[in-house]
C-alpha positions in Angstrom: -30.6 -60.4 -14.1 -32.9 -61.8 -11.4 -31.5 -59.4 -8.8 -31.9 -56.5 -11.2 -35.6 -57.4 -11.8 -36.1 -57.7 -8.0 -34.5 -54.3 -7.5 -36.8 -52.7 -10.2 -39.8 -54.2 -8.6 -38.9 -52.6 -5.3 -38.5 -49.1 -6.7 -40.9 -49.2 -9.7 -43.3 -46.8 -7.9 -40.5 -44.2 -7.5 -39.4 -44.7 -11.1 -42.9 -44.3 -12.4 -43.3 -41.2 -10.3 -40.1 -39.6 -11.7 -41.1 -40.5 -15.2 -44.6 -39.0 -14.9 -43.1 -35.9 -13.2 -40.5 -35.5 -16.0 -43.2 -35.7 -18.6 -45.3 -33.2 -16.8 -42.5 -30.7 -16.5 -41.6 -31.2 -20.1 -45.2 -30.6 -21.1 -45.4 -27.5 -19.0 -42.0 -26.2 -20.3 -43.1 -26.5 -24.0 -46.7 -25.5 -23.5 -46.3 -21.8 -24.3 -43.5 -19.5 -25.6 -43.6 -17.6 -22.3 -42.7 -20.7 -20.2 -40.0 -21.7 -22.7 -38.4 -18.2 -22.4 -38.7 -18.3 -18.6 -37.1 -21.6 -18.2 -34.3 -20.7 -20.7 -33.5 -17.6 -18.7 -33.3 -19.6 -15.5 -31.1 -22.3 -16.9 -28.9 -19.6 -18.5 -28.6 -17.8 -15.1 -27.6 -21.0 -13.4 -25.1 -21.9 -16.0 -23.6 -18.4 -15.9 -23.3 -18.6 -12.1 -21.3 -21.9 -12.3 -19.3 -20.6 -15.2 -18.3 -17.5 -13.2 -17.3 -19.6 -10.2 -15.1 -21.8 -12.5 -13.5 -18.7 -14.1 -12.7 -17.2 -10.6 -11.1 -20.5 -9.6 -8.9 -20.6 -12.7 -8.0 -16.9 -12.2 -7.0 -17.6 -8.6 -4.6 -20.3 -9.6 -3.1 -18.0 -12.3 -2.4 -15.2 -9.9 1.2 -16.3 -9.3 2.1 -16.0 -13.0 0.3 -12.7 -13.2 2.2 -11.4 -10.1 5.5 -12.5 -11.7 4.7 -10.6 -14.9 3.7 -7.5 -13.0 7.1 -7.7 -11.1 8.9 -7.8 -14.4 6.9 -4.8 -15.6 7.6 -2.9 -12.4 11.3 -3.6 -12.9 11.2 -2.2 -16.5 9.3 0.9 -15.3 11.7 1.5 -12.5 14.6 1.2 -15.0 12.9 3.7 -17.3 12.3 6.0 -14.4 15.9 5.7 -13.3 17.0 6.8 -16.8 14.7 9.8 -16.6 16.2 10.7 -13.2 19.7 10.5 -14.8 18.7 12.8 -17.7 17.3 15.3 -15.1 20.4 15.0 -13.0 22.6 15.6 -16.1 20.6 18.7 -17.0 20.8 20.0 -13.4 24.5 19.4 -13.4 25.1 21.3 -16.6 23.0 24.1 -15.3 24.9 24.2 -12.0 28.3 24.1 -13.8 27.2 27.1 -15.9 26.3 29.0 -12.8 29.0 27.9 -10.4 32.4 26.8 -11.7 33.3 25.5 -8.3 30.0 23.8 -7.6 29.8 20.2 -6.3 29.1 17.2 -8.4 25.3 16.8 -8.5 25.2 13.4 -10.2 22.6 11.1 -8.7 23.4 7.4 -7.9 22.5 5.0 -10.7 20.4 2.0 -9.8 19.5 -1.1 -11.8 16.6 -3.4 -11.0 16.4 -7.2 -11.4 13.1 -9.1 -10.8 13.3 -12.2 -8.7 11.1 -14.7 -6.8 11.5 -16.1 -3.3 12.6 -19.8 -3.5 12.5 -20.3 0.3 12.7 -18.3 3.5 12.3 -18.4 7.2 10.7 -15.9 9.6 10.7 -17.8 12.9 14.4 -17.8 13.8 16.7 -15.1 15.3 18.8 -15.2 12.1 16.4 -15.6 9.1 17.4 -15.8 5.5 15.7 -15.6 2.1 16.8 -17.7 -0.9 16.1 -16.0 -4.3 16.0 -17.6 -7.7 18.5 -15.3 -9.3 22.3 -15.6 -9.1 25.6 -14.5 -10.5 24.7 -15.5 -14.1 21.8 -13.0 -13.8 24.1 -10.2 -12.7 23.4 -10.5 -9.0 26.2 -9.5 -6.6 26.8 -9.3 -2.9 25.5 -6.1 -1.1 22.7 -5.5 -3.6 19.5 -4.3 -1.9 16.2 -6.2 -2.0 12.8 -4.5 -2.0 9.2 -5.3 -3.0 7.7 -3.9 -6.2 5.9 -1.4 -3.9 9.3 -0.1 -2.8 9.2 -1.6 0.7 12.4 -2.8 2.4 13.2 -6.5 2.4 16.9 -6.8 3.0 20.2 -7.1 1.1 22.2 -9.9 -0.7 25.0 -11.6 1.4 25.9 -14.6 -0.7 25.5 -15.6 -4.4 25.9 -18.8 -6.4 25.5 -19.2 -10.2 21.7 -19.6 -10.1 20.7 -18.5 -6.6 21.4 -15.8 -4.0 20.8 -15.5 -0.3 19.5 -12.3 1.2 19.6 -11.2 4.9 16.1 -9.8 5.6 15.3 -7.1 8.1 14.1 -10.0 10.3 17.6 -10.9 11.3 19.3 -9.9 14.6 22.5 -9.2 12.6 20.8 -6.9 10.1 22.3 -3.4 9.9 21.1 -0.5 7.9 20.4 3.2 8.4 17.1 4.9 8.2 15.6 8.4 8.3 12.2 9.9 9.3 10.2 10.5 6.1 10.2 14.1 4.9 13.1 15.0 7.3 16.9 14.6 7.4 16.9 13.0 10.9 18.6 9.7 10.6 18.4 6.6 12.8 19.6 3.0 13.0 17.5 -0.1 12.2 17.6 -3.2 14.4 15.4 -6.3 15.0 15.1 -7.7 18.5 13.7 -11.0 17.3 10.4 -10.8 19.2 8.0 -10.1 16.3 8.0 -10.8 12.6 5.8 -7.7 12.1 7.9 -5.1 13.9 11.4 -3.6 14.0 13.0 -0.9 16.1 14.9 2.3 15.4 17.3 3.9 17.8 19.5 7.0 18.0 16.8 9.4 16.7 17.6 13.0 17.5 15.7 14.7 20.3 14.9 17.5 17.7 13.3 15.1 15.3 9.8 15.2 16.9 8.6 11.7 15.8 4.9 11.0 15.5 2.8 7.9 15.5 2.1 6.9 11.9 5.2 8.7 10.6 6.9 6.7 7.8 10.6 5.7 8.1 12.6 5.3 5.0 15.9 3.6 4.1 19.1 5.6 4.4 21.7 3.5 2.7 24.0 3.5 -0.3 22.6 0.2 -1.3 19.1 1.5 -2.1 17.6 4.7 -3.6 15.6 7.2 -1.6 11.9 6.5 -1.0 12.1 2.9 0.1 9.8 2.5 3.1 10.8 0.4 6.1 7.6 0.9 8.1 5.5 3.3 10.2 6.0 4.4 13.8 3.6 2.7 16.3 5.2 4.1 19.5 8.3 6.0 20.6 10.1 7.1 23.8 13.2 8.8 25.1 16.1 6.7 26.0 17.2 6.5 29.7 19.6 9.5 29.3 17.0 11.6 27.4 19.6 12.1 24.7 17.7 10.4 21.8 14.5 8.7 20.8 13.9 5.0 20.1 10.7 3.9 18.3 8.8 0.8 17.4 7.9 0.4 13.7 5.2 -1.7 12.0 6.9 -3.2 9.0 5.5 -2.1 5.7 6.2 -5.5 4.1 4.4 -8.7 5.1 7.3 -11.1 5.2 5.3 -14.3 5.5 3.5 -13.5 2.2 6.7 -12.5 0.3 6.9 -13.8 -3.3 8.0 -11.4 -6.0 10.8 -9.0 -5.2 13.2 -6.6 -6.9 17.0 -6.8 -6.5 18.5 -3.4 -6.7 22.1 -2.6 -7.8 23.8 0.7 -7.1 26.4 0.7 -10.0 28.5 3.1 -7.9 28.7 0.8 -4.9 32.0 -0.6 -5.8 33.6 2.8 -5.8 32.0 3.6 -2.4 33.2 0.2 -1.0 36.7 0.8 -2.2 36.8 4.3 -0.7 35.6 2.9 2.7 38.3 0.1 2.5 41.0 2.8 1.9 39.8 4.7 5.0 39.8 1.6 7.1 43.3 0.7 6.0 44.6 4.2 6.7 43.0 4.1 10.1 44.5 0.8 11.0 48.0 1.9 9.8 47.7 5.1 11.9 46.7 3.0 14.9 49.7 0.7 14.5 52.1 3.7 14.2 
């Protein structure tokens, strides 16, 4: 108690000043309706400012959940769009059969979409992999494609367990997939040299293709539907023999920021895979004979 009294004696001038200052401010604030309204508006503005900041912080920490909900919504919309494509394909097939009895089958490939999230991944190795939180119990199978909700290429599934799956991304030196120059039928092969997590290369582009800087390159694969973007051309050149172009692409997807993805199933892929196996078996038998 003695120490408290000594402390008050030391600062009583400051306390007296603060008390008188507070009384003066209170007297001024309540002196007229104008000053009351002015001070109320100021305090409301300050309170609103801090309330907005707190709301923005809460919104920032809820973005992950919002992105996941948006990914599920994109998956549903893609599924609906795929059904619309099937209806249009069926109508086109019926019209074609009415006109041409010997016409080719015009049925489009059927794709299903499964939303997933990245559980873990690497981008700094020569052979990078992505672990996704969906597995066999969710309908995921080997060789399904993986894209972003914006339809940018990520990779394809190579292994599955009950609850998880592993995808080989484009940032893997063993990654193989075909591509094509956007708005053309000129195909190419994708490869990653391992020197940059932001770039991939394409090779074997026809000399008639006339590539341009900024031109988009799309996926050309039975695993994925048309329109999935790999990246855009940054530079290109002829190979040593002048028989084809090679080009450097800026990846459309930012791998280091990958979170929500779509796993894509081509429901006809099993038929295609069986057909290719039969061809390989016939080729091996012919070679032996």
